[in-house]
C-alpha positions, -999 to +999 in steps of 0.1 A: +072-650-363+050-631-388+070-623-420+066-585-428+079-571-461+087-534-457+090-515-490+108-482-485+102-458-514+111-427-494+133-410-520+147-384-496+158-412-472+167-397-437+150-364-446+118-381-455+088-373-433+071-405-445+101-426-435+100-410-400+064-423-395+072-457-410+103-462-388+082-455-357+057-481-369+084-507-376+101-500-343+068-507-325+065-540-344+100-551-336+095-543-299+067-569-298+091-597-308+065-614-330+075-599-364+104-606-387+109-576-409+124-579-443+134-544-454+137-536-491+149-501-499+138-496-535+163-468-541+191-494-536+176-521-559+185-527-595+149-524-607+144-521-645+116-506-665+097-529-688+114-516-719+111-535-752+140-559-746+133-564-709+096-571-716+105-595-744+127-614-720+099-616-694+074-628-720+098-656-731+103-666-694+066-667-688+061-692-716+079-717-693+061-733-663+093-726-643+090-693-623+124-697-605+144-673-627+162-646-607+142-621-627+112-630-605+128-628-571+109-596-561+076-613-571+084-644-550+094-623-520+062-602-522+041-633-527+055-650-496+051-620-472+024-624-446+021-586-441+033-558-463+042-522-454+048-496-481+062-462-472+061-436-500+054-399-502+026-383-521+040-371-554+022-359-585-012-372-573+002-406-565+037-418-553+072-418-568+076-437-601+101-460-585+072-477-566+053-482-599+085-497-614+086-522-585+049-530-589+055-538-626+083-562-616+061-581-591+029-585-611+038-619-625+012-644-637+013-675-615+033-659-588+014-629-574-018-634-594-034-660-617-060-660-645-085-684-658-117-683-678-134-665-650-109-637-647-079-629-625-074-639-589-047-631-563-021-656-552-004-635-525+000-648-489-004-614-472-034-608-450-028-571-448-011-542-466-004-509-448+004-479-469+022-451-450+024-417-468+027-380-461+013-352-483+021-316-486-015-307-493-047-320-478-059-348-500-084-363-475-113-377-496-100-359-527-107-375-561-072-363-570-055-388-546-046-417-568-018-435-548-038-451-520-067-459-543-044-476-568-027-497-541-061-507-527-072-519-561-039-538-564-046-555-531-078-569-545-059-580-576-032-597-555-057-613-532-047-593-501-080-589-481-072-559-460-058-525-470-051-496-447-036-462-452-019-439-427-016-404-443-002-372-429-020-344-447-012-307-451+025-307-441+033-279-465+002-257-460+015-238-430-018-241-412-004-263-384+031-270-372+046-299-391+057-316-359+020-317-347+009-334-379+037-359-378+030-367-342-006-373-349+002-394-380+027-414-360+002-421-333-022-434-360+005-457-374+013-470-339-024-479-334-020-503-364+012-517-349-007-530-319-025-557-339-008-560-372 
């Protein structure tokens, strides 16, 4: 079984158009019987911002060679995943801040990345990361779209060789029925499910 980590950052939950596409993708994976999906709903997790005290605690823990403190459980879970799926809507040129909060909690030296005299290198096991998103406007090839580009850069940082994005664009423009856009976006997601 291939271990898939699914990160749900669809703040509107059942009302989320992004989650609708992601669930179709996950259902297609599960139907194949080759994937074990570990679902992490970020809205339900006790994630903490790297405030002064929380950051100081982290710095103290990083001085030790032991990385088994419960504080690093998200980083270990992410590092072990063989595939990663992130579902998050397009908000404010990127994605919800909750996803950035999660990212800050998993970027841990000697778990998800390492560093030496030559620079940083990734330590993650995943071969692929798929980002599923929906956008009210059309951000296709726009320099204003920062979410997918940021995640793609992080994949390089983490050592994940393949990054793909499935994006439904223009859902709030009124130029095409939302159902048509979602159906097309879902079909694109399903094409990735065939060989994920």
